[in-house]
C-alpha positions as CSV (number, residue, x, y, z in Angstrom):
1,M,14.3,21.6,8.6
2,A,14.1,17.7,8.6
3,V,11.0,17.5,6.3
4,R,12.9,19.9,3.7
5,L,16.0,17.5,3.9
6,L,14.2,14.4,3.6
7,W,12.3,16.1,0.4
8,H,15.7,16.8,-0.9
9,I,17.0,13.4,-0.5
10,R,14.1,11.7,-2.1
11,R,14.3,14.1,-5.0
12,R,18.0,13.3,-5.4
13,A,17.2,9.6,-5.1
14,K,14.5,9.7,-7.8
15,K,16.6,11.8,-10.2
16,H,19.6,9.2,-9.9
17,R,17.2,6.2,-9.9
18,V,18.1,4.9,-6.5
19,E,15.7,3.1,-4.1
20,L,15.6,4.2,-0.6
21,C,15.1,1.9,2.1
22,F,14.2,3.4,5.4
23,T,14.6,1.4,8.4
24,P,13.6,1.8,11.8
25,T,16.3,3.2,14.5
26,Y,17.7,0.6,16.6
27,A,16.1,-2.4,14.5
28,S,19.2,-4.2,13.0
29,W,16.9,-7.1,12.3
30,A,15.2,-4.5,9.5
31,N,18.5,-3.5,8.1
32,P,19.4,-5.4,5.0
33,I,23.2,-4.7,5.5
34,E,23.0,-6.8,8.8
35,A,22.3,-9.5,6.5
36,H,25.6,-9.5,5.2
37,F,27.8,-8.4,8.1
38,G,25.8,-10.9,10.6
39,P,27.4,-14.1,8.8
40,L,30.7,-12.3,8.3
41,R,30.8,-11.7,12.3
42,Q,29.5,-15.3,12.9
43,F,32.2,-17.1,10.5
44,T,35.1,-15.2,11.1
45,I,35.2,-13.6,14.2
46,A,32.7,-15.2,16.7
47,N,34.2,-18.2,18.8
48,S,37.7,-17.4,17.0
49,N,41.1,-17.2,18.5
50,H,43.0,-15.6,16.0
51,P,46.8,-15.3,16.9
52,N,47.5,-11.8,15.5
53,Y,46.0,-9.0,13.3
54,T,47.1,-10.3,10.1
55,V,45.7,-13.8,10.4
56,K,42.3,-12.2,11.5
57,T,42.7,-10.0,8.5
58,R,43.0,-12.7,6.2
59,A,40.0,-14.4,7.5
60,L,37.9,-11.4,7.1
61,Q,39.1,-11.1,3.5
62,V,38.5,-14.9,2.7
63,Y,34.8,-14.9,3.4
64,P,33.7,-11.9,0.9
65,R,35.5,-13.8,-1.8
66,W,33.8,-17.0,-1.1
67,C,30.5,-15.4,-1.0
68,N,31.1,-13.7,-4.5
69,A,32.4,-17.0,-5.9
70,T,29.5,-19.0,-4.7
71,A,26.9,-16.2,-5.4
72,R,23.8,-16.9,-6.9
73,P,20.8,-14.5,-8.2
74,P,18.4,-13.5,-5.6
75,Q,15.3,-15.6,-5.0
76,R,12.5,-12.8,-4.8
77,P,9.1,-13.9,-3.7
78,A,6.2,-13.7,-6.4
79,A,4.6,-10.8,-4.7
80,E,7.7,-8.8,-4.8
81,R,8.4,-9.5,-8.5
82,K,4.8,-8.5,-9.3
83,E,5.0,-5.4,-7.4
84,R,8.2,-4.4,-9.2
85,A,6.9,-5.1,-12.4
86,R,4.0,-2.8,-11.6
87,I,6.4,0.1,-10.7
């Protein structure tokens, strides 16, 4: 059952030109999403003492806006660029 489901997922991903990234279970260090939520947690929640939920929510909303305003194109290593060009 699991093999058939995985085959179906890969087929749909290929059809819709989606790149799948399988990460090991319980490996947050390998999860690309953790790269976004880690700093969010560190800069807005850790070691903070927000007086109420509204102030905390505003702090959480400011961080993504700042990230988007100061975003730069991703710097990819040469080996990764070469591999993507090959595909």
